[in-house]
Structures are given as C-alpha cells and as structure tokens.
C-alpha positions as CSV (number, residue, x, y, z in Angstrom):
1,M,-18.2,6.1,1.0
2,Y,-19.0,8.6,3.7
3,A,-20.4,5.8,5.9
4,E,-17.0,4.0,5.5
5,Q,-15.2,7.2,6.5
6,K,-17.2,7.5,9.8
7,N,-15.8,4.0,10.7
8,A,-12.5,4.5,8.9
9,V,-10.3,3.3,11.8
10,W,-12.5,0.2,12.3
11,H,-12.3,-0.6,8.6
12,Q,-8.5,-0.3,8.6
13,E,-8.3,-2.7,11.6
14,Q,-10.5,-5.3,9.8
15,I,-8.5,-5.0,6.6
16,L,-5.2,-5.6,8.5
17,K,-6.6,-8.8,10.1
18,D,-8.1,-10.0,6.8
19,L,-4.8,-9.4,4.9
20,C,-2.7,-11.2,7.4
21,F,-5.1,-14.1,7.7
22,R,-5.4,-14.6,3.9
23,A,-1.6,-14.4,3.4
24,G,-0.7,-16.2,6.5
25,L,0.3,-19.5,4.7
26,T,2.3,-17.8,2.0
27,V,6.1,-17.9,2.0
28,F,6.3,-14.3,3.2
29,G,3.4,-14.9,5.7
30,Q,5.2,-17.9,7.3
31,E,8.5,-16.1,7.4
32,H,7.0,-13.1,9.2
33,D,4.3,-14.9,11.3
34,L,1.4,-13.0,9.7
35,M,-1.0,-15.3,11.4
36,G,0.1,-13.8,14.7
37,V,-0.8,-10.3,13.7
38,K,-3.8,-9.1,15.6
39,S,-3.0,-5.4,15.9
40,H,-0.9,-2.6,14.5
41,A,1.7,-3.2,17.2
42,D,2.0,-6.9,16.2
43,L,2.5,-5.8,12.6
44,V,5.3,-3.4,13.5
45,K,7.1,-6.1,15.4
46,R,6.9,-8.7,12.6
47,V,7.0,-6.7,9.3
48,P,9.7,-4.1,8.7
49,V,9.3,-1.2,6.3
50,R,11.0,-1.9,3.0
51,D,11.1,-0.2,-0.4
52,Y,11.1,-2.2,-3.7
53,E,14.7,-3.2,-3.3
54,G,14.0,-4.5,0.2
55,L,11.2,-6.7,-1.1
56,R,13.0,-7.7,-4.3
57,P,13.8,-11.2,-3.2
58,W,10.1,-12.0,-2.9
59,F,9.1,-9.9,-6.0
60,D,11.7,-11.8,-8.1
61,R,10.2,-15.2,-7.0
62,V,6.7,-13.9,-8.0
63,K,8.0,-12.7,-11.3
64,N,9.6,-16.1,-11.9
65,G,6.2,-17.8,-11.6
66,E,6.3,-19.2,-8.1
67,P,2.9,-19.3,-6.4
68,D,2.0,-18.4,-2.8
69,I,5.0,-16.1,-2.3
70,L,3.4,-12.8,-1.2
71,W,-0.2,-13.6,-1.7
72,P,-2.1,-16.9,-2.3
73,G,-1.6,-18.2,-5.9
74,K,-0.1,-16.2,-8.7
75,P,-1.0,-12.6,-9.5
76,L,-3.2,-11.7,-12.4
77,Y,-0.7,-9.2,-13.7
78,L,2.7,-7.6,-13.1
79,A,2.5,-3.9,-13.5
80,K,5.8,-2.7,-15.0
81,T,7.0,0.7,-13.8
82,S,10.1,2.7,-14.1
83,G,12.1,3.0,-10.9
84,T,14.6,5.7,-10.2
85,T,17.0,3.4,-8.3
86,S,15.7,-0.1,-9.1
87,G,15.5,0.1,-12.9
88,A,12.2,-1.6,-14.1
89,K,10.0,-2.6,-11.2
90,Y,7.3,-5.3,-11.4
91,I,4.4,-4.8,-9.0
92,P,1.9,-7.7,-8.6
93,I,-1.8,-7.1,-9.2
94,T,-4.0,-9.9,-7.9
95,Q,-7.6,-11.0,-8.4
96,A,-8.3,-9.5,-5.0
97,S,-6.6,-6.1,-5.7
98,M,-7.9,-5.3,-9.2
99,P,-11.3,-4.0,-7.9
100,N,-9.4,-1.4,-5.9
101,H,-8.1,0.2,-9.2
102,I,-11.5,0.0,-11.0
103,T,-14.0,0.9,-8.3
104,S,-11.9,3.8,-7.0
105,A,-12.0,5.5,-10.4
106,R,-15.7,4.9,-10.6
107,N,-16.2,6.3,-7.1
108,A,-14.3,9.4,-8.0
109,L,-16.8,10.1,-10.8
110,L,-19.8,9.1,-8.6
111,S,-18.7,11.5,-5.9
112,Y,-18.5,14.3,-8.5
113,I,-22.0,13.6,-9.7
114,H,-23.4,13.3,-6.2
115,E,-22.0,16.6,-5.1
116,T,-22.6,18.7,-8.3
117,G,-25.6,16.9,-9.9
118,K,-23.8,17.3,-13.2
119,T,-24.2,14.2,-15.5
120,G,-23.8,15.7,-18.9
121,F,-20.3,14.3,-19.5
122,I,-21.8,10.7,-19.4
123,A,-23.6,11.3,-22.7
124,G,-20.4,12.2,-24.6
125,K,-17.2,10.5,-25.5
126,M,-14.5,9.9,-22.9
127,I,-10.8,9.7,-23.6
128,F,-8.1,8.3,-21.3
129,L,-4.6,9.2,-22.4
130,Q,-2.8,6.0,-21.2
131,G,-0.1,3.5,-22.0
132,S,-0.4,0.7,-24.5
133,P,-2.8,-2.2,-23.6
134,V,-0.6,-4.7,-25.4
135,L,0.5,-7.2,-22.8
136,Q,3.5,-9.6,-22.6
137,E,3.6,-12.9,-20.8
138,M,6.3,-13.8,-18.2
139,H,6.1,-17.3,-16.6
140,G,2.3,-17.5,-17.2
141,I,1.7,-13.9,-15.8
142,Q,0.5,-11.1,-18.1
143,M,2.6,-8.0,-17.8
144,G,2.2,-4.3,-18.9
145,R,1.9,-0.7,-17.8
146,L,-0.8,-0.1,-15.1
147,S,-3.0,2.0,-17.4
148,G,-2.7,-0.7,-20.1
149,L,-3.7,-3.4,-17.7
150,V,-6.7,-1.4,-16.5
151,Y,-7.8,-0.9,-20.1
152,H,-8.9,-4.6,-20.1
153,H,-11.2,-4.1,-17.1
154,V,-13.1,-1.0,-18.1
155,P,-16.8,-1.6,-17.2
156,N,-19.1,-2.4,-20.0
157,Y,-21.3,0.7,-19.5
158,L,-18.3,2.9,-20.5
159,L,-17.1,0.9,-23.5
160,R,-19.4,2.5,-26.1
161,N,-18.1,6.0,-25.2
162,R,-14.5,5.2,-24.7
163,L,-11.7,6.5,-26.9
164,P,-9.1,6.2,-28.3
165,S,-9.6,2.9,-30.3
166,Y,-7.6,-0.2,-29.3
167,E,-5.4,0.1,-32.4
168,I,-4.4,3.7,-31.7
169,N,-3.9,2.9,-28.0
170,C,-1.3,0.3,-29.0
171,I,1.0,2.8,-30.7
172,E,4.2,2.9,-28.6
173,D,5.8,6.2,-29.9
174,W,4.1,8.9,-27.8
175,E,4.3,11.7,-30.3
176,E,2.9,9.5,-33.1
177,K,0.2,8.3,-30.7
178,V,-0.9,11.8,-29.6
179,E,-1.3,12.8,-33.3
180,A,-3.3,9.7,-34.1
181,I,-5.5,10.3,-31.0
182,A,-6.1,13.9,-32.0
183,R,-7.0,12.9,-35.6
184,E,-9.4,10.2,-34.3
185,T,-11.1,12.4,-31.8
186,I,-11.2,15.8,-33.4
187,K,-14.7,15.4,-34.8
188,E,-16.1,13.5,-31.8
189,N,-18.3,14.8,-29.0
190,M,-15.7,14.7,-26.3
191,S,-17.0,15.4,-22.8
192,L,-14.5,13.9,-20.4
193,I,-10.7,13.9,-20.9
194,S,-8.3,12.1,-18.5
195,G,-4.6,12.1,-18.3
196,I,-1.4,13.6,-16.7
197,P,-1.6,17.4,-17.4
198,P,1.7,17.8,-19.4
199,W,0.7,15.0,-21.8
200,V,-2.9,16.4,-22.1
201,I,-1.3,19.7,-23.0
202,M,0.5,17.9,-25.9
203,Y,-2.9,16.5,-27.1
204,F,-4.6,19.9,-26.9
205,E,-1.7,21.6,-28.8
206,K,-2.0,19.0,-31.5
207,L,-5.8,19.5,-31.7
208,R,-5.4,23.2,-32.2
209,E,-2.7,22.6,-34.9
210,L,-4.9,20.2,-36.8
211,S,-8.1,22.2,-36.5
212,G,-6.8,25.7,-36.9
213,K,-9.1,26.8,-34.0
214,E,-8.0,28.9,-31.1
215,A,-9.3,26.8,-28.2
216,V,-10.3,23.3,-27.3
217,K,-13.8,24.6,-26.4
218,D,-14.3,25.4,-30.0
219,I,-13.5,21.8,-31.0
220,F,-15.3,20.1,-28.1
221,P,-18.1,22.4,-26.9
222,N,-19.4,19.8,-24.5
223,F,-16.0,19.1,-22.9
224,S,-16.9,19.6,-19.2
225,L,-14.7,17.4,-17.0
226,F,-11.0,16.8,-16.7
227,V,-9.7,13.9,-14.6
228,Y,-6.1,13.8,-13.7
229,G,-3.5,12.4,-11.3
230,G,0.2,12.0,-10.8
231,V,1.2,15.7,-10.5
232,N,0.0,18.9,-8.9
233,Y,-2.4,20.5,-11.4
234,E,-1.7,24.1,-10.3
235,P,1.6,24.6,-12.2
236,Y,-0.3,23.6,-15.4
237,R,-3.6,25.3,-14.8
238,H,-2.9,28.5,-16.7
239,K,-1.6,26.7,-19.8
240,M,-4.5,24.2,-19.7
241,E,-7.1,26.9,-19.4
242,E,-5.5,28.9,-22.1
243,L,-5.6,25.9,-24.4
244,M,-9.2,25.0,-23.4
245,G,-10.4,28.6,-23.6
246,K,-12.4,28.2,-20.4
247,R,-12.2,26.8,-16.9
248,I,-13.9,23.5,-16.4
249,D,-14.4,21.2,-13.4
250,S,-11.6,18.8,-12.6
251,V,-11.3,15.6,-10.5
252,E,-7.9,14.6,-9.0
253,T,-7.0,11.0,-8.4
254,Y,-4.1,9.3,-6.7
255,P,-3.6,6.0,-8.6
256,A,-0.4,4.0,-8.5
257,S,0.7,0.5,-9.6
258,E,0.8,-0.3,-5.9
259,G,-2.8,0.7,-5.3
260,F,-5.4,3.4,-5.9
261,I,-4.8,5.4,-2.8
262,A,-7.2,8.4,-2.8
263,F,-9.4,10.5,-5.0
264,Q,-11.0,13.9,-4.9
265,D,-14.5,13.6,-3.5
266,S,-15.5,17.3,-3.3
267,Q,-15.3,20.4,-5.5
268,K,-15.5,22.5,-2.4
269,E,-13.2,20.9,0.2
270,P,-9.4,20.5,-0.2
271,G,-7.6,17.2,-0.4
272,L,-8.2,13.7,-1.6
273,L,-10.4,11.1,0.2
274,L,-8.2,8.3,1.5
275,N,-9.3,4.8,0.3
276,V,-9.8,3.4,3.8
277,N,-11.9,0.3,2.8
278,S,-10.4,-0.9,-0.5
279,G,-7.9,-3.7,0.4
280,I,-5.1,-1.4,1.6
281,Y,-3.9,-1.0,5.2
282,F,-2.0,2.3,5.6
283,E,0.9,3.2,7.9
284,F,2.4,6.7,8.2
285,I,5.9,7.5,9.2
286,P,6.8,11.2,10.2
287,V,9.2,12.3,7.5
288,S,11.6,13.6,10.1
289,E,11.9,10.0,11.4
290,Y,11.9,8.2,8.1
291,H,15.7,7.5,7.9
292,N,16.0,6.5,11.6
293,E,16.8,2.9,12.3
294,H,13.5,2.4,14.1
295,P,11.1,5.1,12.9
296,K,7.8,5.7,14.6
297,R,5.1,3.9,12.5
298,L,1.6,5.3,13.0
299,S,-1.8,3.8,12.2
300,L,-4.6,5.9,10.8
301,A,-5.9,6.4,14.3
302,E,-2.7,8.2,15.3
303,V,-2.2,10.8,12.5
304,D,-2.6,14.6,12.8
305,T,-2.9,17.5,10.3
306,E,0.4,19.1,11.2
307,T,2.9,16.4,10.2
308,N,4.4,15.4,6.8
309,Y,4.2,11.6,6.5
310,A,5.9,9.0,4.4
311,L,3.3,6.5,3.2
312,V,3.6,2.8,3.8
313,L,1.2,0.2,2.3
314,H,0.1,-3.4,3.1
315,T,-2.2,-4.6,0.3
316,N,-4.1,-7.6,-1.1
317,A,-1.7,-7.6,-4.0
318,G,0.9,-8.9,-1.6
319,L,2.8,-5.7,-0.7
320,W,4.0,-5.8,2.9
321,G,5.5,-2.8,4.7
322,Y,6.0,-1.2,1.3
323,S,7.3,2.3,1.3
324,I,5.8,3.8,-1.9
325,G,8.1,6.8,-1.7
326,D,5.4,9.4,-1.5
327,T,4.9,11.9,1.3
328,V,1.4,13.1,2.3
329,R,-0.2,15.5,4.8
330,F,-3.7,15.2,6.2
331,V,-5.9,18.3,5.6
332,S,-8.9,16.7,7.3
333,L,-9.5,13.8,9.8
334,N,-13.2,13.8,9.4
335,P,-13.3,12.5,6.7
336,Y,-9.7,11.5,6.2
337,R,-8.4,13.6,3.3
338,I,-4.8,14.0,2.2
339,V,-2.6,16.1,-0.1
340,V,0.5,14.7,-1.7
341,T,3.5,16.8,-0.6
342,G,6.3,15.2,-2.6
343,R,8.6,12.2,-2.8
344,I,11.0,10.9,-0.1
345,R,13.8,10.8,-2.6
346,H,12.8,14.1,-4.3
347,F,14.3,16.8,-2.0
348,I,17.3,19.1,-1.7
349,S,19.3,18.9,1.5
350,A,22.8,19.5,0.3
351,F,23.3,21.7,3.4
352,G,20.6,20.4,5.8
353,E,17.7,22.5,4.4
354,H,15.5,19.5,3.3
355,V,13.4,21.4,0.8
356,I,10.5,19.3,-0.5
357,G,8.2,19.4,-3.5
358,E,5.3,21.1,-1.7
359,E,7.5,24.0,-0.8
360,V,9.0,24.7,-4.2
361,E,5.5,24.5,-5.8
362,Y,4.1,26.9,-3.3
363,A,7.0,29.3,-3.9
364,M,6.5,29.1,-7.7
365,Q,2.8,29.6,-7.5
366,Q,3.0,32.6,-5.2
367,A,5.8,34.4,-7.2
368,A,4.2,33.6,-10.6
369,A,0.8,34.9,-9.6
370,V,2.2,38.3,-8.5
371,A,4.5,38.7,-11.5
372,G,1.9,37.5,-14.1
373,V,4.3,34.7,-15.1
374,R,3.3,31.4,-16.7
375,V,5.5,28.4,-16.2
376,S,5.4,25.3,-18.4
377,E,7.7,23.1,-16.4
378,F,10.5,23.5,-13.8
379,T,12.8,21.5,-11.6
380,V,15.3,22.5,-8.9
381,A,18.8,21.2,-8.1
382,P,21.7,22.2,-5.8
383,Q,24.7,23.9,-7.3
384,V,27.2,22.9,-4.6
385,D,30.4,23.6,-6.5
386,P,29.9,26.9,-8.4
387,A,32.8,28.5,-10.2
388,E,32.7,31.4,-7.8
389,G,30.9,32.5,-4.7
390,L,28.5,30.6,-2.4
391,P,26.6,27.5,-3.5
392,Y,22.9,28.0,-4.3
393,H,19.7,26.3,-5.6
394,E,19.4,26.4,-9.3
395,W,15.8,26.6,-10.7
396,L,15.6,25.4,-14.3
397,V,12.4,26.9,-15.6
398,E,10.6,26.7,-19.0
399,F,8.4,29.8,-19.2
400,D,5.3,30.3,-21.3
401,V,5.2,33.9,-20.2
402,P,8.5,35.0,-18.7
403,P,8.9,37.7,-16.1
404,S,9.6,41.2,-17.2
405,D,12.2,41.5,-14.5
406,M,14.0,38.2,-14.0
407,A,16.0,39.4,-11.0
408,Q,12.9,40.6,-9.1
409,F,11.1,37.4,-9.9
410,A,14.0,35.3,-8.6
411,A,14.1,37.4,-5.4
412,D,10.4,36.9,-4.8
413,L,10.7,33.2,-5.5
414,D,13.5,33.0,-2.9
415,R,11.5,34.9,-0.4
416,H,8.5,32.7,-0.7
417,L,10.7,29.6,-0.3
418,Q,12.2,31.0,2.9
419,E,8.6,31.5,4.1
420,K,7.9,27.8,3.8
421,N,11.3,26.4,5.0
422,I,13.0,27.9,8.1
423,Y,16.1,25.8,7.5
424,Y,16.6,27.3,4.0
425,K,16.0,30.8,5.4
426,D,18.6,30.2,8.1
427,L,21.2,29.1,5.5
428,I,20.4,32.2,3.4
429,T,20.6,34.7,6.3
430,G,23.7,32.9,7.7
431,A,25.5,33.3,4.3
432,V,25.9,29.5,3.9
433,L,23.8,29.7,0.7
434,R,23.2,32.6,-1.6
435,P,19.7,33.2,-3.0
436,L,18.5,31.0,-5.8
437,V,19.4,31.4,-9.4
438,I,17.0,30.9,-12.3
439,T,18.2,29.2,-15.5
440,P,15.6,29.6,-18.3
441,I,15.1,26.5,-20.5
442,E,13.9,27.1,-24.1
443,N,10.4,26.1,-25.1
444,G,10.1,22.3,-25.5
445,G,13.3,21.7,-23.6
446,F,11.7,19.6,-20.8
447,R,9.8,17.6,-23.4
448,E,13.0,16.9,-25.4
449,Y,14.7,15.8,-22.1
450,M,11.9,13.4,-21.3
451,K,12.0,12.0,-24.8
452,S,15.8,11.5,-24.6
453,Q,15.2,9.5,-21.4
454,G,12.5,7.3,-23.0
455,K,10.0,8.8,-20.6
456,L,7.8,10.8,-23.0
457,G,4.1,10.3,-22.2
458,G,2.2,7.8,-20.2
459,Q,2.5,8.1,-16.4
460,N,5.9,9.7,-16.6
461,K,6.5,13.1,-15.1
462,V,9.4,15.5,-14.4
463,P,10.6,15.5,-10.8
464,R,10.2,18.9,-9.2
465,L,13.5,18.7,-7.4
466,S,16.6,16.5,-6.9
467,N,19.4,16.3,-4.4
468,D,21.9,15.8,-7.3
469,R,22.5,17.4,-10.7
470,K,21.7,14.6,-13.1
471,I,18.5,16.1,-14.4
472,A,19.8,19.7,-14.2
473,D,23.0,19.0,-16.1
474,E,21.2,17.0,-18.8
475,L,18.7,19.9,-19.3
476,I,21.5,22.4,-19.6
477,R,23.2,20.2,-22.2
478,W,20.0,20.2,-24.2
479,R,19.8,24.0,-23.7
480,S,23.2,24.5,-25.2
481,R,22.5,22.4,-28.3
C-alpha cells in the first residue's frame, strides 16, 4: 500500500488510461471519445462533471438491461441508494469494480494489524451492522443495498466468525433487527463490531437492556476494535465510550456505493489513506469554484493541503465525471490522506456565509468539551423569517448531558463557529445575522424523525446542516407532539 503511495500520481495516470481504453467502445465511450484520452487535460475536454441526474440517461439504460452503455457488458449489481434530490439512485457495480469494495475493507484491517501488532480480534466473532442481503432482480441484474451486496462477497476466512446470521440480517424493520441481533450475539465472544455510530449505539443500548449489565465491556470482554464509516465519530465518541465502558481502538473507512474511496491506515496520523490504485481515477474541484460554469478540475498531482475540494470520480463501474457530492481536504500529500469535510449540498448560505459540516462539527466539539456537554445528535438550519428580530442559525440539538447554562453554551458555540468561518463572523458583527439559537430536541427525537422518513438504520445518517428548513421543521413538529 505504501509502495503504491510513493507512486500515487503514476498509478492514477495508468488507471485513467486503462479506464478510457476499456470503456472506449461503450456507448458513453464513443459519445465522449474516451479512446482519445491520453491525459487529464484530454479528459477535462471530453467528459464534463455531472451528478446522478446528469448521468441519469445512461444509468437508466443500464438499469433497463442494455449492455455496453457505461462499461463493457452488464454490471454484476445495481446498488440502490437514497438520493436527496433524485429519489432512489441505482449505481452500477461491475465485475471489475467489486474487488475495490472487498480488498479495501481488508486493507484497512491489515493496516491496523501492521501498525499495532494487535491480532486478538481475529479469534473472536465479528459483527457488521448492515442492510439486508436479500436481492431483487431487474432486467437480469441483481439489485440491493451496497452492504447487502457486499455480504455475498465476504472472504471465506471470515465466514466462520461473521455475525449476524443470514436469517436475522434479512429482517427489514431496523428496530426488530437490532433486537434480534442483540439476542443472537449477547452470549458470543464479540471482538470486532462494525457499523455507523448512531445505529451501533442502538445495538449497545439494546444489549444493556437485555443483559442488565452496565457496559458492553461486561458483555463482550474481548471487544477490542470498532470499524465505522459514513459519519464523523467525534460527536458520538462520549456516548459510545459510556456504553462500552472503555475506550477501544477504531478504524474509520470511507465506503460508498460509487466506490471505496479511502480508509484509516494509522492510529497515529490523521486522515484516511486515499485509494490511489483501486480502479478509481480522482479529480478535485475547489469548492469555491464548484458552481462555476467551467470550474478548475485538478488531478491528484495538483492538490494542496489548504483547499476544500469537491470529489469527482471516474471508475471501473462506469462512472464518468461523477460528482459524488462529498467535500474533502488533504491533511497529507506523502502519503495522500484526506478528511471528509461535508457535502456540497449540505451547507448554509442563506446570506452568503457558506457554513459547512466541518465547521459546525468543530464548533460543537469545542463548546461541548469546555461545558462538559454530551450531544447525541444535532442539525443546523437557517431561520430566515423569524417572527421578530434578525434572522439566525437554529441549532436543533438532542443532548445526553445538557449544559447547565444554555445561554452561555450557545454564546460559546457561536464564537467557535465565527472562529472557523470569517463570512459568518462578518454577518454577526455587521448585524445582518444575530447569534445562533439552540432548540433542544427530546431524547429519541432524531431517531423518531429518521424512522418517520423510512431512514432508520443501515447507511442512513442525519445531515449536519441544510440550507432550508425541511428537516428542522419536521423535527420541531415531532418535538411538539
């Protein structure tokens, strides 16, 4: 892996040439002259950046069973995901791209073992909180959630230790599934647990309820490694460690239906190691230019550690110029490590402040640490038409341990956000906005909201912030019931 990183730019150049050559005779390849792509500059000239909606005409043809549209032949699978603007999305996964999902997860664990020398978790049981492995068929192509698709490709050496059982994994109702998983695993020797933190918290709470014990360490004394992805762990760390009864090692991953992008390779260094040699060619657009008609598109060789980038993918699953919607920042160029800073669509800029996820999470972590506050979930939305006074940012927060002085906590939170975002600070000091307002949400409120949206469990997570009030207003409606 580290040898690949030393030649990361070269590997990216070879991947680009290979992708374009292999897809050159597809419908998309001929329409965009992929055979003529010999460099990043050639790619920029021929393939525009598009999101799912932009690629939908080709995706729809793939979904309808036509071969040789985006990649030679038909895909092995269609990964079904929930889109915020596109409804259900169907992302192809091909014979060529499946190893990216499997070997990247393996490499994350091997990196952990290589650095720490810790192998004890291998002897115990491993649980992956994931979607149902039941697949449907559409025009000869198997379809399901990514985690359910990957279930069918787990290496043989992990099968004997893997939980939950197939029958329990097939349960669709998340609350019923979590209880069944807890009952099945409560007497097992669990050593590795993997999943999105808010849903693992549900599992831990159910374990405590069924066992009557104070902490997960009393139920699983050999539990030593937590693997997660999809959200920033820090807002959940206090709750997780309270439930576990101890701090354990963790490994962060960055998987998506579109590709396994990066994984944590070190317990000492920050950031996630970019998957530079795994069938994905990366482009990076400075966020400040993303909405320009002709934004600057950078190759890996051109990035720096100061800029927030929108991530664009070209893959051996047939994604071309695909804007995945995530924003990243490099924390190291040797090797290439990134942190996920937010979503292109998840921001607040009602007055030009362009506050992003990384900034609100930083503010919350700083203010909570000083005040001894523990937060279960939170989201932020603009209140642009208040009944009286200036508009403001409304923070809807579910506290595990609330602040003793809510006004002081809100003031500290606002101050830390101003530290991270000069535009927000200017709007506050210029009396265009007034300082943020906190609206407490009762315990379980976010969970009930996600359940009401059909997004409880699996890979679903609460957006940290929105530029509208759809989520905020629905949460407040739940609060008033």
